[in-house]
C-alpha positions as CSV (number, residue, x, y, z in Angstrom):
1,M,-17.8,12.2,-17.0
2,D,-20.0,11.3,-20.0
3,W,-17.3,12.6,-22.3
4,L,-14.7,10.5,-20.6
5,N,-16.8,7.4,-20.7
6,T,-17.6,8.0,-24.4
7,N,-14.1,8.7,-25.7
8,F,-11.9,6.7,-23.4
9,H,-14.0,3.6,-22.7
10,P,-11.4,1.2,-24.4
11,F,-8.7,2.6,-22.1
12,F,-10.7,2.3,-19.0
13,D,-11.8,-1.2,-20.0
14,A,-8.2,-2.2,-20.5
15,V,-7.2,-0.8,-17.1
16,T,-10.1,-2.7,-15.6
17,K,-9.0,-6.0,-17.1
18,L,-5.4,-5.5,-16.2
19,I,-6.1,-4.8,-12.5
20,E,-8.7,-7.6,-12.3
21,A,-6.2,-10.0,-13.8
22,V,-3.5,-9.0,-11.3
23,L,-5.8,-9.2,-8.4
24,S,-7.3,-12.5,-9.5
25,A,-3.8,-14.0,-9.9
26,I,-2.7,-12.9,-6.4
27,E,-5.9,-14.1,-4.8
28,A,-5.6,-17.5,-6.6
29,T,-2.0,-17.8,-5.4
30,L,-3.0,-17.0,-1.8
31,L,-6.2,-19.1,-1.7
32,Y,-5.1,-22.2,-3.7
33,P,-3.2,-23.9,-0.9
34,P,-4.9,-24.9,2.3
35,P,-4.9,-22.0,4.9
36,Y,-2.4,-23.8,7.2
37,A,0.0,-24.5,4.3
38,T,-0.2,-20.8,3.4
39,I,0.5,-19.7,6.9
40,V,3.5,-22.1,7.3
41,G,4.9,-21.0,4.0
42,A,4.5,-17.3,4.9
43,V,6.1,-17.9,8.3
44,L,9.1,-19.8,6.7
45,L,9.6,-17.1,4.1
46,A,9.4,-14.3,6.8
47,A,12.0,-16.1,9.0
48,F,14.3,-16.7,6.0
49,F,14.2,-13.4,4.3
50,V,13.5,-11.1,7.3
51,S,13.8,-12.3,10.9
52,V,12.4,-14.8,13.4
53,R,10.5,-12.0,15.2
54,V,8.7,-11.0,12.0
55,S,7.9,-14.7,11.4
56,V,6.2,-14.9,14.8
57,V,4.1,-11.8,14.0
58,T,3.2,-13.4,10.7
59,A,2.0,-16.6,12.3
60,I,-0.1,-14.8,14.9
61,A,-1.7,-12.3,12.4
62,L,-2.6,-14.9,9.8
63,T,-3.7,-17.5,12.4
64,F,-6.0,-14.9,13.9
65,C,-7.6,-14.2,10.5
66,L,-8.1,-17.9,10.0
67,L,-9.7,-18.5,13.5
68,A,-11.9,-15.4,13.1
69,G,-13.5,-17.1,10.1
70,F,-12.4,-14.6,7.5
71,W,-9.6,-16.3,5.8
72,T,-10.9,-15.8,2.3
73,A,-11.9,-12.2,2.9
74,S,-8.5,-11.6,4.5
75,M,-6.7,-12.9,1.5
76,Q,-8.9,-10.8,-0.8
77,T,-8.1,-7.7,1.3
78,L,-4.4,-8.6,1.4
79,A,-4.3,-8.8,-2.5
80,L,-6.2,-5.5,-2.9
81,V,-4.0,-3.6,-0.4
82,T,-0.8,-5.1,-1.8
83,V,-1.6,-4.0,-5.3
84,A,-2.7,-0.5,-4.1
85,V,0.4,0.0,-2.0
86,I,2.8,-1.2,-4.8
87,I,1.2,1.2,-7.3
88,S,1.1,4.1,-4.8
89,V,4.7,3.7,-3.9
90,S,5.7,3.3,-7.5
91,I,4.1,6.7,-8.3
92,A,5.0,8.5,-5.1
93,F,8.7,7.5,-4.7
94,P,10.1,8.9,-8.0
95,L,7.9,12.0,-7.7
96,G,9.1,12.5,-4.1
97,I,12.7,12.4,-5.3
98,L,12.0,14.9,-8.0
99,A,10.3,17.2,-5.4
100,S,13.3,17.0,-3.2
101,R,15.6,18.1,-6.1
102,Y,13.4,20.8,-7.7
103,K,11.8,23.2,-5.3
104,K,9.4,24.7,-7.9
105,F,8.1,21.2,-8.6
106,E,7.6,20.6,-4.9
107,A,5.7,24.0,-4.6
108,G,3.5,23.1,-7.6
109,I,2.4,19.7,-6.3
110,R,1.9,20.8,-2.7
111,P,-1.6,22.1,-3.2
112,V,-2.5,19.1,-5.2
113,L,-1.4,16.8,-2.3
114,D,-3.3,19.0,0.1
115,I,-6.5,18.5,-2.0
116,M,-5.9,14.8,-2.2
117,Q,-5.5,14.4,1.5
118,T,-8.3,16.8,2.5
119,V,-11.1,15.7,0.2
120,P,-13.2,13.0,1.9
121,P,-12.4,9.5,0.7
122,W,-16.1,9.0,-0.3
123,V,-15.6,11.6,-3.1
124,Y,-12.9,9.5,-4.8
125,L,-15.3,6.6,-5.0
126,I,-17.9,8.6,-6.9
127,P,-16.0,9.2,-10.2
128,A,-14.2,5.9,-9.9
129,V,-17.5,4.0,-9.8
130,M,-18.9,6.2,-12.6
131,I,-15.9,5.3,-14.8
132,F,-15.1,1.7,-13.8
133,S,-18.5,0.6,-12.4
134,L,-18.9,-1.3,-9.2
135,G,-16.2,-3.7,-8.0
136,R,-12.6,-3.9,-7.0
137,V,-11.2,-1.6,-9.6
138,P,-12.8,1.7,-8.3
139,A,-11.7,0.6,-4.8
140,I,-8.1,0.2,-6.0
141,I,-8.2,3.6,-7.8
142,A,-9.6,5.4,-4.7
143,T,-7.1,3.7,-2.4
144,I,-4.2,4.7,-4.7
145,V,-5.3,8.3,-4.7
146,Y,-5.5,8.3,-0.9
147,G,-2.2,6.5,-0.4
148,I,0.1,8.6,-2.6
149,P,0.2,11.9,-0.6
150,P,1.8,10.6,2.6
151,M,4.4,8.5,0.8
152,L,5.3,11.4,-1.5
153,R,5.5,13.9,1.2
154,L,7.7,11.7,3.5
155,T,9.9,10.7,0.5
156,T,10.6,14.4,-0.2
157,L,11.3,15.0,3.5
158,A,13.5,11.9,3.7
159,F,15.7,13.1,0.8
160,N,15.8,16.7,2.0
161,Q,17.2,15.4,5.4
162,V,20.1,13.4,3.9
163,P,23.3,14.8,5.5
164,K,25.0,17.4,3.2
165,D,28.5,16.2,4.2
166,L,27.7,12.7,2.8
167,M,26.5,14.2,-0.5
168,E,29.6,16.4,-0.7
169,L,31.8,13.4,0.0
170,G,30.1,11.5,-2.8
171,H,30.5,14.3,-5.3
172,A,34.2,14.9,-4.2
173,T,35.1,11.2,-4.8
174,G,33.6,11.3,-8.3
175,T,30.7,9.0,-7.5
176,S,28.1,8.8,-10.3
177,P,24.6,10.3,-9.5
178,R,23.1,6.7,-9.7
179,S,25.6,5.4,-7.1
180,I,25.0,8.5,-4.9
181,L,21.2,7.7,-5.0
182,F,21.5,4.0,-4.2
183,K,24.5,4.0,-1.9
184,I,24.1,7.3,0.0
185,E,20.7,8.9,-0.3
186,I,18.4,5.9,-0.1
187,P,20.2,4.2,2.8
188,S,20.3,7.5,4.7
189,A,16.6,8.2,4.0
190,T,15.3,4.7,4.8
191,P,14.0,5.5,8.3
192,T,11.8,8.2,7.1
193,L,10.8,6.2,4.0
194,L,9.7,3.4,6.3
195,V,7.4,5.9,8.1
196,G,5.9,6.8,4.7
197,L,5.4,3.2,3.7
198,N,3.7,2.6,7.1
199,Q,1.3,5.5,6.5
200,C,0.6,4.3,3.0
201,I,-0.3,0.8,4.2
202,L,-2.4,2.1,7.1
203,L,-4.4,4.5,4.9
204,S,-4.9,1.8,2.3
205,L,-6.3,-0.5,4.9
206,A,-8.5,2.4,6.2
207,M,-10.0,2.6,2.7
208,V,-10.8,-1.1,2.7
209,V,-14.0,-0.5,4.8
210,L,-15.2,2.2,2.3
211,A,-14.2,-0.1,-0.6
212,G,-16.6,-2.7,0.7
213,L,-19.5,-0.4,0.0
214,V,-18.8,-0.5,-3.8
215,G,-18.6,-4.2,-4.1
216,A,-14.8,-4.7,-3.5
217,G,-15.5,-7.6,-1.1
218,G,-12.9,-8.7,1.4
219,L,-13.0,-7.5,5.1
220,G,-14.5,-4.2,4.2
221,A,-17.7,-6.0,3.0
222,E,-17.8,-7.9,6.4
223,V,-17.5,-4.7,8.3
224,T,-20.3,-3.2,6.2
225,R,-22.4,-6.3,6.8
226,G,-21.9,-6.1,10.5
227,L,-23.0,-2.4,10.4
228,T,-26.1,-3.0,8.4
229,R,-27.1,-5.9,10.5
230,M,-26.1,-4.3,13.8
231,E,-24.0,-7.3,14.7
232,M,-21.2,-6.1,16.9
233,G,-19.4,-9.5,16.9
234,L,-19.2,-9.6,13.1
235,G,-17.9,-6.1,12.8
236,L,-15.4,-6.4,15.6
237,R,-14.0,-9.7,14.2
238,A,-13.6,-8.1,10.8
239,G,-12.1,-5.0,12.2
240,L,-9.6,-6.9,14.3
241,S,-8.7,-8.9,11.2
242,I,-7.9,-5.7,9.4
243,V,-5.7,-4.7,12.4
244,A,-3.9,-8.0,12.1
245,L,-3.2,-7.5,8.4
246,A,-2.0,-4.0,9.1
247,I,0.5,-5.2,11.7
248,F,1.6,-8.1,9.5
249,L,2.2,-5.9,6.4
250,D,3.9,-3.2,8.5
251,R,6.4,-5.5,10.2
252,L,7.1,-7.5,7.0
253,S,7.8,-4.4,4.9
254,R,9.8,-2.7,7.6
255,G,11.9,-5.8,8.4
256,A,12.5,-6.5,4.7
257,L,13.7,-2.9,4.0
258,E,15.9,-2.8,7.1
259,R,17.5,-6.1,6.2
260,G,18.1,-5.0,2.7
261,R,19.7,-1.8,3.9
262,S,22.1,-3.5,6.3
263,P,24.8,-4.5,3.8
264,A,25.1,-0.8,2.7
265,R,26.1,0.3,6.2
């Protein structure tokens, strides 16, 4: 760790500044308007781009976070989880596709995924804090490491379960590999991919509480504060706010992907 800090400090510093800049930009966008304006905007966007049902879930979840008294903390957590999930999916999705195509690659990364899922989450925070110091960046790094394995495994499973007759039909008609990927494989694999995305979101939110212990702020800090002060009401409100965000993110992502898939049917 000393060697890494000595020789790669400029790189780690650049990563810290980049992640902090992205998080600060998302938080500023979410917190700049009044809470009710943000809720109304989110509900309208959900109704227009996804469905009315998802817009109702959005309204209930965000209103609960506001009435619970954790609007700022909820938006901080939402920004942290959004960035972590996007990075986790960006890494896991292409690796999952490679693992479904090359069995040796899948066999090689399987023990790595086993270790990533089995090692307690606390352990990820130790080197992250040693390298990036306290704050939101080590929380993001630990959350990404914890969120990659389920998405990668289920991506591999999803592409392995694509019907062979559809693949043979695509090859027989002279369809390019790119078209087969986007028009046959991804639409067929979407139900399982949604499960992987759901697991990635839930595990990322589960890490939020631990992230609060290293100065990441948000709802995790409120849960930690409730624990240290032995205030059940504070911990329960913060915990239910995390649940509300989990339901909101799950329904929104699921609805958006299902709607995006419907023209391909």
